[in-house]
C-alpha positions in Angstrom: 144.3 129.1 -51.0 145.8 129.9 -54.5 149.3 128.9 -55.3 150.7 132.4 -55.4 148.9 133.3 -52.2 150.4 130.3 -50.5 153.9 131.4 -51.5 153.4 134.9 -50.0 151.9 133.4 -46.9 154.9 131.0 -46.3 157.6 133.5 -47.2 157.8 134.7 -43.6 159.4 131.8 -41.6 157.1 132.4 -38.6 154.1 131.2 -40.6 155.5 128.3 -42.5 152.9 125.6 -42.7 153.9 122.2 -41.4 152.7 120.7 -44.7 155.5 122.5 -46.4 158.1 121.0 -44.1 157.2 117.3 -43.8 154.7 115.0 -45.4 151.7 113.5 -43.7 153.2 110.0 -43.5 156.3 111.3 -41.7 154.1 113.4 -39.5 152.3 110.3 -38.3 155.6 108.9 -37.0 156.3 112.1 -35.2 152.9 112.0 -33.6 153.3 108.3 -32.6 156.7 109.2 -31.1 155.2 112.0 -29.1 152.5 109.7 -27.7 155.2 107.1 -26.7 157.3 109.7 -25.0 154.3 111.0 -23.2 153.0 107.7 -22.0 156.4 106.6 -20.9 157.1 109.8 -19.0 153.7 110.0 -17.3 153.7 106.4 -16.3 156.4 107.3 -13.8 154.0 109.6 -11.9 152.8 107.3 -9.2 150.5 109.5 -7.2 146.9 110.6 -7.9 147.2 113.8 -9.8 145.1 116.9 -10.5 145.2 119.0 -13.6 145.1 122.8 -13.1 144.2 124.9 -16.1 144.3 128.7 -16.4 145.7 131.7 -18.2 149.3 132.0 -19.3 149.0 135.8 -19.0 148.3 136.0 -15.3 151.1 138.0 -13.5 152.7 136.8 -10.2 151.2 139.7 -8.3 147.7 138.9 -9.4 145.3 137.5 -6.7 144.4 134.5 -9.0 148.1 133.6 -9.2 148.5 133.6 -5.5 145.2 131.6 -5.0 146.4 129.1 -7.5 149.7 128.7 -5.7 147.9 128.2 -2.4 145.5 125.6 -3.8 148.3 123.7 -5.5 150.5 123.8 -2.4 147.7 122.4 -0.2 146.9 119.7 -2.6 150.6 118.7 -2.9 150.9 118.6 0.9 147.9 116.3 1.0 149.7 113.9 -1.3 148.3 114.8 -4.8 150.4 115.4 -7.8 149.8 118.6 -9.9 149.7 118.6 -13.7 149.8 121.9 -15.7 150.5 123.0 -19.2 154.0 123.9 -18.0 154.0 127.5 -19.1 153.8 130.9 -17.3 150.9 132.5 -15.5 148.4 130.2 -13.7 150.4 127.2 -14.8 153.6 128.6 -13.2 151.7 129.3 -10.0 150.3 125.8 -9.8 153.7 124.2 -10.5 155.3 126.6 -8.0 152.9 125.7 -5.2 153.4 122.0 -5.7 157.2 122.3 -6.1 157.7 124.4 -3.0 155.4 122.0 -1.0 157.7 119.2 -2.0 155.2 117.5 -4.2 155.0 116.1 -7.7 154.9 119.1 -10.2 154.3 118.0 -13.8 154.6 120.5 -16.6 153.3 119.5 -20.1 154.8 122.3 -22.0 153.9 123.0 -25.7 156.0 124.9 -28.2 154.1 128.1 -29.3 155.3 131.1 -31.2 154.4 133.4 -28.3 153.4 133.2 -24.6 154.4 129.7 -23.9 157.8 129.2 -22.3 158.5 126.5 -19.8 158.3 127.7 -16.1 161.1 126.6 -13.8 158.9 125.0 -11.2 158.0 121.8 -13.0 160.1 119.1 -11.4 158.7 116.7 -14.0 158.7 118.5 -17.4 157.6 117.1 -20.7 157.6 118.9 -24.1 155.0 118.6 -26.7 154.4 119.8 -30.3 150.8 118.7 -30.8 147.9 120.0 -28.6 145.9 116.9 -29.0 148.7 114.6 -27.8 149.1 116.9 -24.8 145.4 116.8 -24.1 145.5 113.0 -24.0 148.1 113.2 -21.2 146.0 115.5 -19.2 142.9 113.3 -19.6 144.6 110.0 -19.0 146.6 110.8 -16.0 144.3 113.2 -14.1 141.8 112.3 -11.4 140.2 115.8 -11.3 140.4 119.1 -13.1 140.6 122.6 -11.6 139.9 125.5 -13.9 141.3 128.9 -12.7 140.5 132.0 -14.7 141.8 131.7 -18.2 141.2 132.4 -21.9 140.3 130.4 -25.0 142.8 127.6 -24.2 141.3 127.1 -20.7 137.8 127.0 -22.2 138.9 124.5 -24.8 140.4 122.2 -22.1 137.3 122.6 -19.8 134.8 121.7 -22.5 136.9 118.9 -23.8 136.8 117.3 -20.3 133.0 117.9 -19.9 132.3 116.5 -23.4 134.3 113.3 -22.8 132.5 112.7 -19.4 129.1 113.5 -21.0 129.7 111.0 -23.8 131.1 108.4 -21.3 134.5 108.3 -22.9 136.2 108.9 -19.6 135.0 108.2 -16.1 133.2 111.0 -14.1 135.5 113.1 -12.0 135.4 116.5 -10.2 135.6 119.5 -12.5 136.0 122.6 -10.3 135.7 126.2 -11.6 137.4 128.4 -9.1 136.1 131.9 -8.9 132.3 132.6 -9.1 133.0 136.2 -10.1 134.9 135.0 -13.2 132.9 131.9 -14.2 129.4 132.9 -13.1 128.6 134.6 -16.3 129.6 131.6 -18.3 127.5 129.3 -16.2 124.5 131.7 -16.4 124.8 131.7 -20.2 125.0 127.9 -20.4 121.8 127.7 -18.3 120.0 130.4 -20.3 121.0 129.0 -23.7 122.1 125.4 -23.6 119.8 124.2 -20.8 116.8 126.4 -21.7 116.9 125.2 -25.4 117.5 121.6 -24.5 120.9 121.2 -26.1 122.2 119.8 -22.8 120.5 118.2 -19.8 120.5 119.3 -16.2 122.7 116.3 -15.4 125.3 117.6 -17.8 125.4 120.9 -16.0 125.8 119.0 -12.7 129.2 117.8 -14.0 130.7 121.3 -13.1 131.0 122.8 -9.7 131.8 126.5 -9.1 133.8 127.2 -5.9 135.5 130.2 -4.4 137.7 129.0 -1.5 140.7 126.8 -1.5 139.3 124.9 1.4 136.3 123.9 -0.8 138.6 122.7 -3.5 140.6 120.5 -1.0 137.5 119.2 0.6 135.9 118.1 -2.7 139.2 116.5 -3.9 139.7 114.6 -0.7 136.1 113.3 -0.7 136.3 112.1 -4.3 139.9 110.9 -4.6 141.2 108.8 -1.7 145.0 108.4 -1.5 
């Protein structure tokens, strides 16, 4: 980017680049501080916990919102903690289900210029600035991952988990995609392209399970994660 282009780009406060505000050395300390706060906060969660991913844009009257709330509530009643991104939509539904069931409801909220505002149902909220720090908290403190219908962010989180298990950076755990009508096309594409062209193995595809009913979710979680 040329110098004059950079000035025009940063004139509007909404788009100020972080490099123009603090230097890289000071940013390192901010990142370290965020890791410390995250580790200290999450270490207080003393129950096996499940991360639930999904769209921030899902409305409360949407069937996926209601199904997420049901799944989360049933998991909380069974003694599992629920971890979400702390925002609206599917995240709110998951936190709400856990909160109203009297369970641990963790919200790892992140500051964004749109969409992401903290929902009121996380009884254990944490705030983050950096996506990668927040991801570490999901990965380190979750025993399983449930992906409800979502967008780019949900796909990012899903494939991050699959990649880390595939490369043996984290231990294998259940990865459940809820909704065959939503996820079926993605799985077909992965089979037709990745698997067919040999860029993944069949064992890699076996890391993911597609389910439809909340009873299936609870059954798989209970079989794999004993409280």
